[in-house]
MITILO-502686 format. One record per atom (N, C-alpha, C): x, y, z; residue in three letters; residue number from 1. Coordinates in pm, 1 decimal, always signed. Layout:
REM residues N
<kolnu <X; Y; Z>; "ALA"; NUM> ...
This chain:
REM residues 124
<kolnu <-16805.0; -3129.1; +22757.6>; "UNK"; 1> <kolnu <-16765.0; -3139.3; +22897.4>; "UNK"; 1> <kolnu <-16811.4; -3271.5; +22957.7>; "UNK"; 1> <kolnu <-16934.7; -3314.1; +22920.1>; "UNK"; 2> <kolnu <-16988.3; -3440.2; +22971.2>; "UNK"; 2> <kolnu <-16904.8; -3558.8; +22927.4>; "UNK"; 2> <kolnu <-16854.0; -3555.4; +22804.6>; "UNK"; 3> <kolnu <-16772.7; -3664.0; +22752.0>; "UNK"; 3> <kolnu <-16640.1; -3673.1; +22826.3>; "UNK"; 3> <kolnu <-16581.9; -3559.4; +22859.4>; "UNK"; 4> <kolnu <-16456.0; -3556.6; +22932.5>; "UNK"; 4> <kolnu <-16473.1; -3618.5; +23070.9>; "UNK"; 4> <kolnu <-16578.1; -3583.8; +23139.4>; "UNK"; 5> <kolnu <-16604.2; -3638.7; +23273.7>; "UNK"; 5> <kolnu <-16627.2; -3789.3; +23265.1>; "UNK"; 5> <kolnu <-16702.6; -3832.8; +23165.8>; "UNK"; 6> <kolnu <-16727.6; -3975.8; +23147.1>; "UNK"; 6> <kolnu <-16596.9; -4049.6; +23121.9>; "UNK"; 6> <kolnu <-16510.7; -3992.1; +23039.7>; "UNK"; 7> <kolnu <-16381.5; -4053.1; +23009.5>; "UNK"; 7> <kolnu <-16295.8; -4062.8; +23134.5>; "UNK"; 7> <kolnu <-16293.4; -3956.8; +23213.3>; "UNK"; 8> <kolnu <-16214.4; -3956.3; +23337.3>; "UNK"; 8> <kolnu <-16266.6; -4061.7; +23434.2>; "UNK"; 8> <kolnu <-16397.5; -4073.0; +23446.1>; "UNK"; 9> <kolnu <-16457.4; -4173.3; +23535.6>; "UNK"; 9> <kolnu <-16421.6; -4313.9; +23489.0>; "UNK"; 9> <kolnu <-16430.9; -4338.7; +23359.5>; "UNK"; 10> <kolnu <-16399.4; -4471.6; +23305.9>; "UNK"; 10> <kolnu <-16252.3; -4505.3; +23327.5>; "UNK"; 10> <kolnu <-16164.3; -4411.6; +23300.6>; "UNK"; 11> <kolnu <-16021.0; -4434.1; +23321.6>; "UNK"; 11> <kolnu <-15993.4; -4459.5; +23470.0>; "UNK"; 11> <kolnu <-16057.2; -4383.2; +23555.9>; "UNK"; 12> <kolnu <-16040.4; -4402.7; +23700.5>; "UNK"; 12> <kolnu <-16085.8; -4541.1; +23743.9>; "UNK"; 12> <kolnu <-16200.0; -4585.7; +23693.0>; "UNK"; 13> <kolnu <-16249.4; -4719.2; +23727.3>; "UNK"; 13> <kolnu <-16156.5; -4828.8; +23676.2>; "UNK"; 13> <kolnu <-16103.8; -4810.2; +23555.6>; "UNK"; 14> <kolnu <-16009.8; -4907.4; +23500.9>; "UNK"; 14> <kolnu <-15881.4; -4914.2; +23583.9>; "UNK"; 14> <kolnu <-15831.5; -4799.9; +23626.6>; "UNK"; 15> <kolnu <-15712.1; -4798.1; +23711.0>; "UNK"; 15> <kolnu <-15739.2; -4864.9; +23845.8>; "UNK"; 15> <kolnu <-15854.7; -4839.0; +23902.0>; "UNK"; 16> <kolnu <-15894.2; -4900.0; +24028.8>; "UNK"; 16> <kolnu <-15902.3; -5052.6; +24013.4>; "UNK"; 16> <kolnu <-15964.5; -5099.1; +23905.6>; "UNK"; 17> <kolnu <-15977.7; -5242.9; +23880.7>; "UNK"; 17> <kolnu <-15839.9; -5306.4; +23862.4>; "UNK"; 17> <kolnu <-15752.2; -5239.8; +23789.1>; "UNK"; 18> <kolnu <-15617.4; -5292.7; +23767.4>; "UNK"; 18> <kolnu <-15541.4; -5301.8; +23899.5>; "UNK"; 18> <kolnu <-15555.4; -5201.1; +23984.1>; "UNK"; 19> <kolnu <-15488.0; -5201.2; +24113.5>; "UNK"; 19> <kolnu <-15538.3; -5315.6; +24201.2>; "UNK"; 19> <kolnu <-15662.9; -5353.9; +24185.7>; "UNK"; 20> <kolnu <-15719.0; -5463.6; +24264.3>; "UNK"; 20> <kolnu <-15675.4; -5599.6; +24210.9>; "UNK"; 20> <kolnu <-15654.3; -5611.4; +24082.0>; "UNK"; 21> <kolnu <-15623.9; -5740.2; +24018.5>; "UNK"; 21> <kolnu <-15474.7; -5770.8; +24015.7>; "UNK"; 21> <kolnu <-15391.2; -5671.8; +23998.6>; "UNK"; 22> <kolnu <-15247.3; -5693.1; +23979.8>; "UNK"; 22> <kolnu <-15183.1; -5772.0; +24094.3>; "UNK"; 22> <kolnu <-15209.1; -5743.8; +24221.7>; "UNK"; 23> <kolnu <-15144.0; -5824.0; +24327.3>; "UNK"; 23> <kolnu <-15176.0; -5973.2; +24317.5>; "UNK"; 23> <kolnu <-15298.1; -6006.5; +24283.8>; "UNK"; 24> <kolnu <-15334.4; -6148.2; +24267.6>; "UNK"; 24> <kolnu <-15261.9; -6212.5; +24151.4>; "UNK"; 24> <kolnu <-15251.4; -6140.9; +24042.4>; "UNK"; 25> <kolnu <-15181.7; -6192.8; +23924.4>; "UNK"; 25> <kolnu <-15033.6; -6212.8; +23956.3>; "UNK"; 25> <kolnu <-14975.0; -6119.6; +24028.4>; "UNK"; 26> <kolnu <-14833.8; -6131.0; +24066.0>; "UNK"; 26> <kolnu <-14813.7; -6251.9; +24157.4>; "UNK"; 26> <kolnu <-14904.6; -6273.4; +24253.8>; "UNK"; 27> <kolnu <-14892.5; -6387.7; +24344.1>; "UNK"; 27> <kolnu <-14901.0; -6519.1; +24267.7>; "UNK"; 27> <kolnu <-14993.9; -6528.5; +24175.7>; "UNK"; 28> <kolnu <-15006.8; -6650.3; +24094.7>; "UNK"; 28> <kolnu <-14881.6; -6668.7; +24008.0>; "UNK"; 28> <kolnu <-14834.0; -6561.5; +23949.6>; "UNK"; 29> <kolnu <-14714.3; -6569.2; +23865.4>; "UNK"; 29> <kolnu <-14595.1; -6620.2; +23945.7>; "UNK"; 29> <kolnu <-14576.5; -6568.3; +24066.2>; "UNK"; 30> <kolnu <-14465.9; -6614.1; +24150.8>; "UNK"; 30> <kolnu <-14479.4; -6762.2; +24182.2>; "UNK"; 30> <kolnu <-14601.4; -6802.4; +24212.7>; "UNK"; 31> <kolnu <-14625.7; -6942.8; +24246.7>; "UNK"; 31> <kolnu <-14597.2; -7032.8; +24126.7>; "UNK"; 31> <kolnu <-14645.0; -6992.9; +24010.8>; "UNK"; 32> <kolnu <-14625.5; -7072.9; +23890.0>; "UNK"; 32> <kolnu <-14477.8; -7081.8; +23855.3>; "UNK"; 32> <kolnu <-14405.5; -6973.8; +23877.1>; "UNK"; 33> <kolnu <-14263.9; -6970.4; +23842.3>; "UNK"; 33> <kolnu <-14174.2; -7015.7; +23957.5>; "UNK"; 33> <kolnu <-14232.3; -7072.6; +24063.2>; "UNK"; 34> <kolnu <-14157.1; -7120.2; +24179.0>; "UNK"; 34> <kolnu <-14048.2; -7217.2; +24133.4>; "UNK"; 34> <kolnu <-13929.3; -7204.4; +24190.8>; "UNK"; 35> <kolnu <-13815.5; -7287.4; +24150.7>; "UNK"; 35> <kolnu <-13840.0; -7435.7; +24175.5>; "UNK"; 35> <kolnu <-13903.1; -7469.6; +24286.8>; "UNK"; 36> <kolnu <-13916.5; -7610.5; +24322.0>; "UNK"; 36> <kolnu <-14012.5; -7684.3; +24230.0>; "UNK"; 36> <kolnu <-14109.0; -7615.7; +24174.0>; "UNK"; 37> <kolnu <-14204.2; -7679.7; +24085.2>; "UNK"; 37> <kolnu <-14309.6; -7761.7; +24156.8>; "UNK"; 37> <kolnu <-14302.1; -7772.3; +24288.6>; "UNK"; 38> <kolnu <-14397.7; -7849.3; +24366.8>; "UNK"; 38> <kolnu <-14478.9; -7754.9; +24454.0>; "UNK"; 38> <kolnu <-14608.5; -7774.1; +24451.3>; "UNK"; 39> <kolnu <-14695.7; -7691.7; +24535.3>; "UNK"; 39> <kolnu <-14665.0; -7721.6; +24681.9>; "UNK"; 39> <kolnu <-14651.1; -7619.5; +24761.2>; "UNK"; 40> <kolnu <-14613.5; -7637.2; +24901.2>; "UNK"; 40> <kolnu <-14716.9; -7716.5; +24979.1>; "UNK"; 40> <kolnu <-14840.4; -7718.0; +24933.8>; "UNK"; 41> <kolnu <-14943.7; -7797.0; +25001.6>; "UNK"; 41> <kolnu <-14903.2; -7943.7; +25006.4>; "UNK"; 41> <kolnu <-14849.7; -7996.7; +24895.6>; "UNK"; 42> <kolnu <-14810.4; -8138.7; +24892.8>; "UNK"; 42> <kolnu <-14694.8; -8163.7; +24989.7>; "UNK"; 42> <kolnu <-14601.0; -8069.4; +24994.5>; "UNK"; 43> <kolnu <-14487.7; -8083.4; +25086.6>; "UNK"; 43> <kolnu <-14534.7; -8077.9; +25231.5>; "UNK"; 43> <kolnu <-14628.5; -7987.7; +25260.2>; "UNK"; 44> <kolnu <-14680.6; -7974.8; +25395.3>; "UNK"; 44> <kolnu <-14757.1; -8100.9; +25435.1>; "UNK"; 44> <kolnu <-14835.2; -8154.3; +25341.6>; "UNK"; 45> <kolnu <-14908.6; -8278.4; +25370.1>; "UNK"; 45> <kolnu <-14809.9; -8391.6; +25399.5>; "UNK"; 45> <kolnu <-14705.8; -8403.8; +25317.9>; "UNK"; 46> <kolnu <-14607.0; -8509.2; +25336.3>; "UNK"; 46> <kolnu <-14539.4; -8496.7; +25473.5>; "UNK"; 46> <kolnu <-14506.2; -8374.5; +25510.9>; "UNK"; 47> <kolnu <-14439.5; -8353.5; +25640.7>; "UNK"; 47> <kolnu <-14531.2; -8390.5; +25757.3>; "UNK"; 47> <kolnu <-14661.7; -8378.3; +25738.2>; "UNK"; 48> <kolnu <-14759.0; -8413.8; +25842.1>; "UNK"; 48> <kolnu <-14803.0; -8559.8; +25832.7>; "UNK"; 48> <kolnu <-14742.0; -8635.4; +25742.0>; "UNK"; 49> <kolnu <-14776.6; -8775.5; +25728.0>; "UNK"; 49> <kolnu <-14904.6; -8799.9; +25649.2>; "UNK"; 49> <kolnu <-14940.8; -8704.1; +25566.0>; "UNK"; 50> <kolnu <-15062.6; -8715.0; +25485.5>; "UNK"; 50> <kolnu <-15028.2; -8735.3; +25338.9>; "UNK"; 50> <kolnu <-15122.4; -8794.4; +25266.7>; "UNK"; 51> <kolnu <-15109.6; -8812.7; +25121.8>; "UNK"; 51> <kolnu <-15234.1; -8755.3; +25057.0>; "UNK"; 51> <kolnu <-15226.1; -8716.1; +24931.6>; "UNK"; 52> <kolnu <-15346.7; -8667.6; +24863.6>; "UNK"; 52> <kolnu <-15461.1; -8768.9; +24868.4>; "UNK"; 52> <kolnu <-15428.4; -8898.3; +24871.1>; "UNK"; 53> <kolnu <-15531.8; -9001.5; +24879.6>; "UNK"; 53> <kolnu <-15610.8; -8993.1; +25009.9>; "UNK"; 53> <kolnu <-15550.5; -8934.7; +25113.5>; "UNK"; 54> <kolnu <-15620.0; -8920.8; +25241.5>; "UNK"; 54> <kolnu <-15739.0; -8826.1; +25230.8>; "UNK"; 54> <kolnu <-15744.6; -8750.8; +25123.4>; "UNK"; 55> <kolnu <-15855.5; -8657.2; +25101.2>; "UNK"; 55> <kolnu <-15965.0; -8719.9; +25014.7>; "UNK"; 55> <kolnu <-15957.7; -8852.0; +24992.3>; "UNK"; 56> <kolnu <-16057.9; -8919.4; +24909.4>; "UNK"; 56> <kolnu <-16197.3; -8892.4; +24965.9>; "UNK"; 56> <kolnu <-16287.5; -8858.3; +24878.0>; "UNK"; 57> <kolnu <-16424.0; -8824.9; +24918.6>; "UNK"; 57> <kolnu <-16441.2; -8677.6; +24950.5>; "UNK"; 57> <kolnu <-16330.8; -8605.9; +24957.1>; "UNK"; 58> <kolnu <-16334.3; -8462.4; +24986.9>; "UNK"; 58> <kolnu <-16261.3; -8386.3; +24876.4>; "UNK"; 58> <kolnu <-16287.8; -8425.5; +24753.0>; "UNK"; 59> <kolnu <-16216.1; -8366.4; +24640.5>; "UNK"; 59> <kolnu <-16239.1; -8216.1; +24628.9>; "UNK"; 59> <kolnu <-16360.6; -8172.8; +24658.0>; "UNK"; 60> <kolnu <-16388.6; -8028.6; +24649.5>; "UNK"; 60> <kolnu <-16305.4; -7951.2; +24751.8>; "UNK"; 60> <kolnu <-16299.2; -8002.1; +24874.3>; "UNK"; 61> <kolnu <-16219.4; -7936.5; +24978.7>; "UNK"; 61> <kolnu <-16071.5; -7935.3; +24941.1>; "UNK"; 61> <kolnu <-16023.8; -8044.7; +24881.1>; "UNK"; 62> <kolnu <-15884.3; -8049.1; +24836.4>; "UNK"; 62> <kolnu <-15859.7; -7947.1; +24726.1>; "UNK"; 62> <kolnu <-15954.5; -7934.3; +24634.0>; "UNK"; 63> <kolnu <-15940.1; -7835.8; +24525.8>; "UNK"; 63> <kolnu <-15934.6; -7694.1; +24582.2>; "UNK"; 63> <kolnu <-16015.6; -7666.5; +24684.0>; "UNK"; 64> <kolnu <-16013.3; -7534.2; +24748.1>; "UNK"; 64> <kolnu <-15878.1; -7512.2; +24816.2>; "UNK"; 64> <kolnu <-15825.8; -7616.7; +24881.1>; "UNK"; 65> <kolnu <-15695.9; -7605.8; +24947.9>; "UNK"; 65> <kolnu <-15584.3; -7578.5; +24845.8>; "UNK"; 65> <kolnu <-15592.0; -7643.8; +24731.0>; "UNK"; 66> <kolnu <-15492.4; -7620.2; +24625.0>; "UNK"; 66> <kolnu <-15500.5; -7475.4; +24578.3>; "UNK"; 66> <kolnu <-15622.5; -7426.2; +24559.9>; "UNK"; 67> <kolnu <-15638.5; -7286.7; +24516.2>; "UNK"; 67> <kolnu <-15583.7; -7190.0; +24621.0>; "UNK"; 67> <kolnu <-15615.7; -7217.1; +24748.4>; "UNK"; 68> <kolnu <-15563.7; -7130.2; +24855.1>; "UNK"; 68> <kolnu <-15411.6; -7129.0; +24854.8>; "UNK"; 68> <kolnu <-15352.1; -7245.9; +24839.6>; "UNK"; 69> <kolnu <-15205.3; -7255.2; +24839.3>; "UNK"; 69> <kolnu <-15146.9; -7180.7; +24719.4>; "UNK"; 69> <kolnu <-15210.8; -7196.3; +24605.0>; "UNK"; 70> <kolnu <-15162.2; -7130.2; +24483.9>; "UNK"; 70> <kolnu <-15162.8; -6978.7; +24498.6>; "UNK"; 70> <kolnu <-15262.8; -6926.1; +24567.1>; "UNK"; 71> <kolnu <-15276.2; -6781.0; +24582.3>; "UNK"; 71> <kolnu <-15217.4; -6727.3; +24712.9>; "UNK"; 71> <kolnu <-15158.3; -6813.6; +24792.8>; "UNK"; 72> <kolnu <-15111.1; -6774.6; +24926.3>; "UNK"; 72> <kolnu <-14995.4; -6674.6; +24919.7>; "UNK"; 72> <kolnu <-15003.2; -6568.3; +24999.7>; "UNK"; 73> <kolnu <-14894.5; -6470.7; +25002.9>; "UNK"; 73> <kolnu <-14782.3; -6508.7; +25101.0>; "UNK"; 73> <kolnu <-14798.4; -6619.8; +25174.4>; "UNK"; 74> <kolnu <-14702.7; -6655.7; +25280.2>; "UNK"; 74> <kolnu <-14604.5; -6763.8; +25237.5>; "UNK"; 74> <kolnu <-14561.3; -6762.3; +25112.7>; "UNK"; 75> <kolnu <-14473.5; -6869.0; +25063.0>; "UNK"; 75> <kolnu <-14339.0; -6873.5; +25135.1>; "UNK"; 75> <kolnu <-14284.8; -6759.1; +25171.0>; "UNK"; 76> <kolnu <-14155.4; -6757.9; +25240.1>; "UNK"; 76> <kolnu <-14168.7; -6820.6; +25378.4>; "UNK"; 76> <kolnu <-14275.4; -6785.6; +25451.8>; "UNK"; 77> <kolnu <-14297.4; -6844.2; +25583.9>; "UNK"; 77> <kolnu <-14317.0; -6994.9; +25572.1>; "UNK"; 77> <kolnu <-14386.9; -7037.1; +25469.8>; "UNK"; 78> <kolnu <-14411.8; -7179.2; +25447.2>; "UNK"; 78> <kolnu <-14280.8; -7252.5; +25419.8>; "UNK"; 78> <kolnu <-14198.9; -7195.6; +25335.5>; "UNK"; 79> <kolnu <-14069.4; -7257.1; +25304.7>; "UNK"; 79> <kolnu <-13985.3; -7272.5; +25430.6>; "UNK"; 79> <kolnu <-13985.2; -7169.5; +25517.5>; "UNK"; 80> <kolnu <-13909.2; -7177.9; +25642.6>; "UNK"; 80> <kolnu <-13961.5; -7291.6; +25729.4>; "UNK"; 80> <kolnu <-14095.4; -7303.6; +25739.7>; "UNK"; 81> <kolnu <-14153.9; -7410.5; +25821.4>; "UNK"; 81> <kolnu <-14118.9; -7547.8; +25763.5>; "UNK"; 81> <kolnu <-14122.0; -7559.0; +25632.7>; "UNK"; 82> <kolnu <-14093.4; -7687.1; +25568.3>; "UNK"; 82> <kolnu <-13950.0; -7734.5; +25592.8>; "UNK"; 82> <kolnu <-13857.0; -7641.6; +25615.2>; "UNK"; 83> <kolnu <-13719.1; -7680.8; +25645.8>; "UNK"; 83> <kolnu <-13693.4; -7686.6; +25796.3>; "UNK"; 83> <kolnu <-13798.6; -7673.3; +25875.8>; "UNK"; 84> <kolnu <-13786.7; -7688.3; +26020.2>; "UNK"; 84> <kolnu <-13762.3; -7560.7; +26096.8>; "UNK"; 84> <kolnu <-13784.0; -7448.2; +26034.5>; "UNK"; 85> <kolnu <-13765.2; -7319.5; +26101.0>; "UNK"; 85> <kolnu <-13897.3; -7243.5; +26099.5>; "UNK"; 85> <kolnu <-13900.9; -7131.3; +26167.2>; "UNK"; 86> <kolnu <-14016.3; -7043.3; +26159.0>; "UNK"; 86> <kolnu <-14132.7; -7083.9; +26247.4>; "UNK"; 86> <kolnu <-14240.4; -7009.3; +26230.3>; "UNK"; 87> <kolnu <-14360.3; -7025.6; +26312.2>; "UNK"; 87> <kolnu <-14441.8; -7146.6; +26269.0>; "UNK"; 87> <kolnu <-14532.9; -7186.8; +26357.4>; "UNK"; 88> <kolnu <-14625.0; -7295.8; +26325.3>; "UNK"; 88> <kolnu <-14717.9; -7252.0; +26212.4>; "UNK"; 88> <kolnu <-14758.7; -7344.6; +26125.8>; "UNK"; 89> <kolnu <-14844.4; -7309.2; +26012.0>; "UNK"; 89> <kolnu <-14975.2; -7240.7; +26051.4>; "UNK"; 89> <kolnu <-15024.3; -7268.5; +26169.1>; "UNK"; 90> <kolnu <-15150.0; -7206.0; +26213.0>; "UNK"; 90> <kolnu <-15142.0; -7054.2; +26213.2>; "UNK"; 90> <kolnu <-15021.5; -7000.4; +26221.9>; "UNK"; 91> <kolnu <-15006.2; -6855.2; +26226.8>; "UNK"; 91> <kolnu <-15002.2; -6789.7; +26088.8>; "UNK"; 91> <kolnu <-14985.5; -6869.4; +25981.9>; "UNK"; 92> <kolnu <-14975.2; -6807.1; +25849.5>; "UNK"; 92> <kolnu <-15045.4; -6883.2; +25737.1>; "UNK"; 92> <kolnu <-15073.4; -7011.0; +25757.0>; "UNK"; 93> <kolnu <-15123.3; -7094.4; +25647.0>; "UNK"; 93> <kolnu <-15275.9; -7091.7; +25637.6>; "UNK"; 93> <kolnu <-15330.4; -7055.4; +25521.9>; "UNK"; 94> <kolnu <-15475.6; -7054.8; +25506.5>; "UNK"; 94> <kolnu <-15534.2; -7196.4; +25502.2>; "UNK"; 94> <kolnu <-15448.1; -7298.5; +25491.9>; "UNK"; 95> <kolnu <-15494.6; -7437.8; +25490.0>; "UNK"; 95> <kolnu <-15468.7; -7511.0; +25621.1>; "UNK"; 95> <kolnu <-15425.8; -7440.4; +25724.7>; "UNK"; 96> <kolnu <-15392.7; -7506.7; +25851.2>; "UNK"; 96> <kolnu <-15511.7; -7584.8; +25905.9>; "UNK"; 96> <kolnu <-15629.0; -7525.3; +25907.8>; "UNK"; 97> <kolnu <-15747.5; -7593.3; +25960.1>; "UNK"; 97> <kolnu <-15784.1; -7713.2; +25873.7>; "UNK"; 97> <kolnu <-15775.2; -7697.1; +25742.6>; "UNK"; 98> <kolnu <-15803.4; -7808.6; +25651.8>; "UNK"; 98> <kolnu <-15710.0; -7926.0; +25680.7>; "UNK"; 98> <kolnu <-15580.1; -7898.1; +25696.8>; "UNK"; 99> <kolnu <-15483.4; -8004.5; +25722.6>; "UNK"; 99> <kolnu <-15507.2; -8070.8; +25857.9>; "UNK"; 99> <kolnu <-15542.6; -7991.5; +25959.0>; "UNK"; 100> <kolnu <-15573.7; -8047.9; +26090.6>; "UNK"; 100> <kolnu <-15695.3; -8140.4; +26080.8>; "UNK"; 100> <kolnu <-15797.8; -8097.2; +26008.2>; "UNK"; 101> <kolnu <-15917.6; -8180.1; +25991.1>; "UNK"; 101> <kolnu <-15885.2; -8308.6; +25914.5>; "UNK"; 101> <kolnu <-15798.4; -8298.1; +25815.9>; "UNK"; 102> <kolnu <-15758.3; -8415.3; +25738.4>; "UNK"; 102> <kolnu <-15681.6; -8514.1; +25826.9>; "UNK"; 102> <kolnu <-15593.3; -8462.1; +25911.8>; "UNK"; 103> <kolnu <-15520.7; -8548.2; +26005.6>; "UNK"; 103> <kolnu <-15617.2; -8618.2; +26100.7>; "UNK"; 103> <kolnu <-15712.9; -8543.4; +26151.6>; "UNK"; 104> <kolnu <-15812.3; -8598.2; +26243.5>; "UNK"; 104> <kolnu <-15893.2; -8709.4; +26176.0>; "UNK"; 104> <kolnu <-15933.8; -8685.1; +26051.9>; "UNK"; 105> <kolnu <-16010.2; -8785.9; +25977.2>; "UNK"; 105> <kolnu <-15926.6; -8911.1; +25954.9>; "UNK"; 105> <kolnu <-15799.2; -8893.0; +25925.5>; "UNK"; 106> <kolnu <-15710.9; -9007.8; +25903.6>; "UNK"; 106> <kolnu <-15695.6; -9089.2; +26032.1>; "UNK"; 106> <kolnu <-15680.7; -9020.9; +26146.5>; "UNK"; 107> <kolnu <-15668.9; -9091.9; +26274.5>; "UNK"; 107> <kolnu <-15796.9; -9169.0; +26306.1>; "UNK"; 107> <kolnu <-15913.1; -9104.9; +26280.9>; "UNK"; 108> <kolnu <-16041.0; -9173.8; +26305.8>; "UNK"; 108> <kolnu <-16054.8; -9296.7; +26217.8>; "UNK"; 108> <kolnu <-16018.1; -9283.0; +26090.4>; "UNK"; 109> <kolnu <-16027.3; -9396.4; +25998.0>; "UNK"; 109> <kolnu <-15933.7; -9508.9; +26042.2>; "UNK"; 109> <kolnu <-15814.8; -9473.6; +26088.4>; "UNK"; 110> <kolnu <-15719.7; -9574.7; +26134.3>; "UNK"; 110> <kolnu <-15771.8; -9643.1; +26260.7>; "UNK"; 110> <kolnu <-15834.7; -9566.6; +26349.4>; "UNK"; 111> <kolnu <-15888.4; -9623.4; +26472.6>; "UNK"; 111> <kolnu <-16001.0; -9722.4; +26442.9>; "UNK"; 111> <kolnu <-16077.7; -9698.1; +26339.7>; "UNK"; 112> <kolnu <-16186.0; -9789.9; +26302.3>; "UNK"; 112> <kolnu <-16131.3; -9920.0; +26246.1>; "UNK"; 112> <kolnu <-16010.3; -9916.7; +26190.4>; "UNK"; 113> <kolnu <-15951.1; -10036.6; +26131.6>; "UNK"; 113> <kolnu <-15888.1; -10129.2; +26234.8>; "UNK"; 113> <kolnu <-15859.1; -10077.1; +26355.1>; "UNK"; 114> <kolnu <-15798.1; -10158.0; +26459.7>; "UNK"; 114> <kolnu <-15905.4; -10246.4; +26520.7>; "UNK"; 114> <kolnu <-15886.8; -10379.9; +26522.1>; "UNK"; 115> <kolnu <-15987.7; -10468.5; +26580.0>; "UNK"; 115> <kolnu <-16006.4; -10439.4; +26729.3>; "UNK"; 115> <kolnu <-16126.5; -10464.2; +26779.4>; "UNK"; 116> <kolnu <-16159.3; -10434.8; +26918.3>; "UNK"; 116> <kolnu <-16064.8; -10508.8; +27013.4>; "UNK"; 116> <kolnu <-16030.5; -10634.8; +26983.7>; "UNK"; 117> <kolnu <-15940.0; -10710.9; +27070.1>; "UNK"; 117> <kolnu <-15800.9; -10648.1; +27076.0>; "UNK"; 117> <kolnu <-15756.0; -10590.7; +26965.0>; "UNK"; 118> <kolnu <-15625.4; -10525.1; +26962.6>; "UNK"; 118> <kolnu <-15628.8; -10396.9; +27044.0>; "UNK"; 118> <kolnu <-15743.2; -10327.6; +27043.3>; "UNK"; 119> <kolnu <-15755.9; -10205.5; +27124.1>; "UNK"; 119> <kolnu <-15747.0; -10239.4; +27272.4>; "UNK"; 119> <kolnu <-15812.8; -10348.4; +27312.5>; "UNK"; 120> <kolnu <-15812.9; -10387.0; +27452.4>; "UNK"; 120> <kolnu <-15674.2; -10431.9; +27497.1>; "UNK"; 120> <kolnu <-15598.4; -10495.2; +27407.0>; "UNK"; 121> <kolnu <-15465.6; -10544.4; +27441.1>; "UNK"; 121> <kolnu <-15357.5; -10437.0; +27434.4>; "UNK"; 121> <kolnu <-15389.7; -10325.5; +27373.1>; "UNK"; 122> <kolnu <-15289.8; -10219.0; +27357.4>; "UNK"; 122> <kolnu <-15255.9; -10158.3; +27492.6>; "UNK"; 122> <kolnu <-15125.5; -10132.6; +27518.2>; "UNK"; 123> <kolnu <-15085.2; -10069.5; +27644.5>; "UNK"; 123> <kolnu <-15138.6; -9927.5; +27653.1>; "UNK"; 123> <kolnu <-15167.3; -9887.6; +27771.5>; "UNK"; 124> <kolnu <-15220.9; -9751.1; +27792.2>; "UNK"; 124> <kolnu <-15122.4; -9664.2; +27860.8>; "UNK"; 124> 
């Protein structure tokens, strides 16, 4: 009787573990088999005027953003936004804050490159 209960518990735990893992595997599979072949993160960066080089010095953060995009369940919403439809990325994209911070860093870096005399001469 003890062996039967142990077997049932083990089978139950295995089923529980499989139920927890399968959705993630399916999401990754869909992403890998995506028709476009391009990770939507790169397309989103391009649409915002960003390049992967803009993340120089923040390689770890970029790697996390790539992982988030790869596992993201909102691919349909992202595709709609990329073609100019749908909601703003802040409502569905797990990388929205990362991209906003990257844009901010790029603007700050560009502002540092403008000579002080050019800043003073710029129209307001």
